[in-house]
C-alpha positions as CSV (number, residue, x, y, z in Angstrom):
1,F,-72.5,-45.5,-58.7
2,M,-72.5,-49.0,-57.2
3,F,-74.6,-48.4,-54.1
4,C,-76.1,-45.1,-55.2
5,G,-79.6,-44.6,-53.7
6,C,-79.4,-47.9,-51.6
7,T,-81.7,-47.5,-48.6
8,G,-80.7,-50.9,-47.0
9,I,-77.2,-49.8,-46.0
10,T,-76.9,-48.4,-42.4
11,Q,-73.2,-49.0,-41.7
12,I,-70.1,-49.5,-43.9
13,T,-66.5,-50.2,-43.4
14,I,-64.3,-49.4,-46.3
15,P,-62.0,-52.5,-46.1
16,D,-58.2,-52.4,-46.1
17,N,-58.0,-53.9,-49.6
18,I,-59.8,-50.8,-51.1
19,T,-57.3,-48.1,-52.0
20,S,-59.4,-46.0,-54.3
21,I,-63.1,-45.1,-54.3
22,E,-65.3,-43.9,-57.3
23,K,-67.5,-40.9,-57.4
24,G,-71.1,-41.3,-56.3
25,V,-70.5,-44.9,-54.9
26,F,-72.6,-44.2,-51.8
27,K,-74.5,-41.1,-53.1
28,E,-78.0,-40.8,-51.6
29,C,-77.7,-43.8,-49.3
30,S,-80.5,-42.3,-47.2
31,N,-80.2,-44.7,-44.2
32,L,-76.4,-44.8,-43.9
33,E,-75.5,-43.9,-40.3
34,E,-71.9,-45.0,-39.6
35,I,-68.8,-45.1,-41.7
36,T,-65.3,-46.5,-40.9
37,V,-62.6,-45.4,-43.4
38,S,-59.6,-47.7,-44.0
39,K,-56.1,-46.3,-43.5
40,N,-55.4,-47.6,-47.0
41,L,-57.8,-45.4,-48.8
42,K,-55.5,-43.2,-50.9
43,S,-57.5,-41.7,-53.7
44,A,-61.1,-40.8,-54.7
45,E,-62.5,-39.9,-58.1
46,I,-63.4,-36.3,-58.6
47,E,-66.2,-34.9,-60.8
48,N,-66.1,-31.2,-61.6
49,G,-64.0,-30.6,-58.4
50,D,-66.5,-32.5,-56.2
51,H,-66.1,-36.1,-55.0
52,M,-69.9,-36.6,-54.4
53,I,-69.0,-39.9,-52.8
54,F,-71.4,-39.6,-49.8
55,Y,-73.6,-36.9,-51.3
56,R,-77.0,-36.4,-49.6
57,C,-76.3,-39.1,-46.9
58,Y,-78.3,-37.1,-44.3
59,K,-78.3,-39.7,-41.6
60,I,-74.6,-40.2,-41.1
61,K,-74.0,-39.8,-37.3
62,K,-70.4,-41.0,-37.0
63,I,-67.4,-41.2,-39.3
64,T,-64.3,-43.0,-38.0
65,F,-60.9,-42.9,-39.6
66,E,-58.7,-45.9,-38.8
67,E,-55.4,-45.4,-36.8
68,G,-52.7,-45.2,-39.5
69,T,-54.7,-42.9,-41.7
70,T,-52.3,-40.0,-42.6
71,T,-54.5,-38.0,-45.0
72,I,-58.2,-37.4,-45.1
73,L,-58.9,-37.1,-48.8
74,P,-60.0,-33.8,-50.4
75,G,-63.8,-33.6,-50.8
76,L,-64.4,-37.1,-49.3
77,F,-67.5,-36.0,-47.3
78,C,-68.2,-32.9,-49.3
79,N,-72.0,-32.2,-49.3
80,A,-72.7,-35.3,-47.3
81,G,-75.2,-33.4,-45.2
82,L,-74.9,-35.6,-42.1
83,A,-77.3,-36.1,-39.3
84,S,-77.7,-33.6,-36.5
85,N,-74.9,-33.7,-34.0
86,A,-72.6,-35.8,-36.2
87,E,-69.2,-36.9,-35.0
88,V,-65.9,-37.5,-36.7
89,V,-63.1,-39.6,-35.0
90,I,-59.7,-38.5,-36.2
91,P,-56.6,-40.6,-35.2
92,T,-53.3,-39.0,-34.1
93,S,-51.7,-40.5,-37.3
94,V,-53.6,-37.9,-39.5
95,K,-51.2,-35.2,-40.8
96,S,-53.4,-33.5,-43.3
97,I,-57.1,-32.9,-44.1
98,G,-57.6,-32.2,-47.8
99,N,-59.5,-29.2,-49.2
100,N,-63.3,-29.5,-48.8
101,A,-63.1,-32.9,-47.1
102,F,-66.0,-31.8,-44.9
103,S,-67.4,-28.9,-47.0
104,G,-71.2,-28.6,-46.6
105,C,-71.2,-30.6,-43.4
106,A,-72.7,-28.0,-41.1
107,N,-74.2,-30.7,-38.8
108,L,-70.7,-31.9,-37.8
109,T,-70.6,-30.9,-34.2
110,T,-68.0,-33.2,-32.5
111,V,-64.5,-34.0,-33.4
112,T,-62.9,-36.7,-31.3
113,Y,-59.1,-36.7,-31.3
114,S,-56.9,-38.6,-28.9
115,G,-53.8,-36.5,-29.4
116,T,-52.7,-33.3,-27.8
117,N,-53.7,-29.7,-28.8
118,E,-50.1,-29.3,-30.1
119,Q,-50.6,-32.4,-32.4
120,W,-54.0,-31.1,-33.5
121,N,-52.6,-27.7,-34.4
122,A,-49.8,-29.4,-36.4
123,I,-52.4,-31.0,-38.8
124,S,-52.5,-29.3,-42.2
125,I,-56.2,-28.5,-42.7
126,G,-57.1,-27.4,-46.3
127,S,-59.6,-24.8,-47.3
128,G,-63.4,-25.4,-47.2
129,N,-63.3,-27.2,-43.9
130,T,-65.0,-24.8,-41.5
131,A,-67.0,-27.7,-40.2
132,I,-63.7,-29.0,-38.7
133,T,-61.9,-25.7,-37.9
134,N,-64.8,-24.3,-35.9
135,I,-64.8,-27.2,-33.5
136,K,-62.3,-27.8,-30.6
137,P,-61.5,-31.5,-30.6
138,Q,-62.6,-33.5,-27.6
139,D,-60.4,-36.1,-25.9
């Protein structure tokens, strides 16, 4: 719970040297608006089936996954809340989106994806991701 409840953080970049992230590390960071996720992030700690990493971060406007990311981890943004009209940028390198990666993210309204519809349709999208599956990606 390193940054849990921190109100001074508005933007974070998970650096390339971080390969794992602990539960609740950015929980309730009430002013967090932008997140860039490293392609090297390979695991996240689960608590009772829920990652709770960005839990109640209601001001997140934009989430960007670095090119080279192949998997969006299960539960990564589960119950993050997000700001109105939030955007996620998904690179063409993504092959799978884990179960509940964006569960409870009803304010996610824009998916920016630079690949083709065929490439998008080839991504394995796990259950609990209606926030992603209900949106047609924009180029």
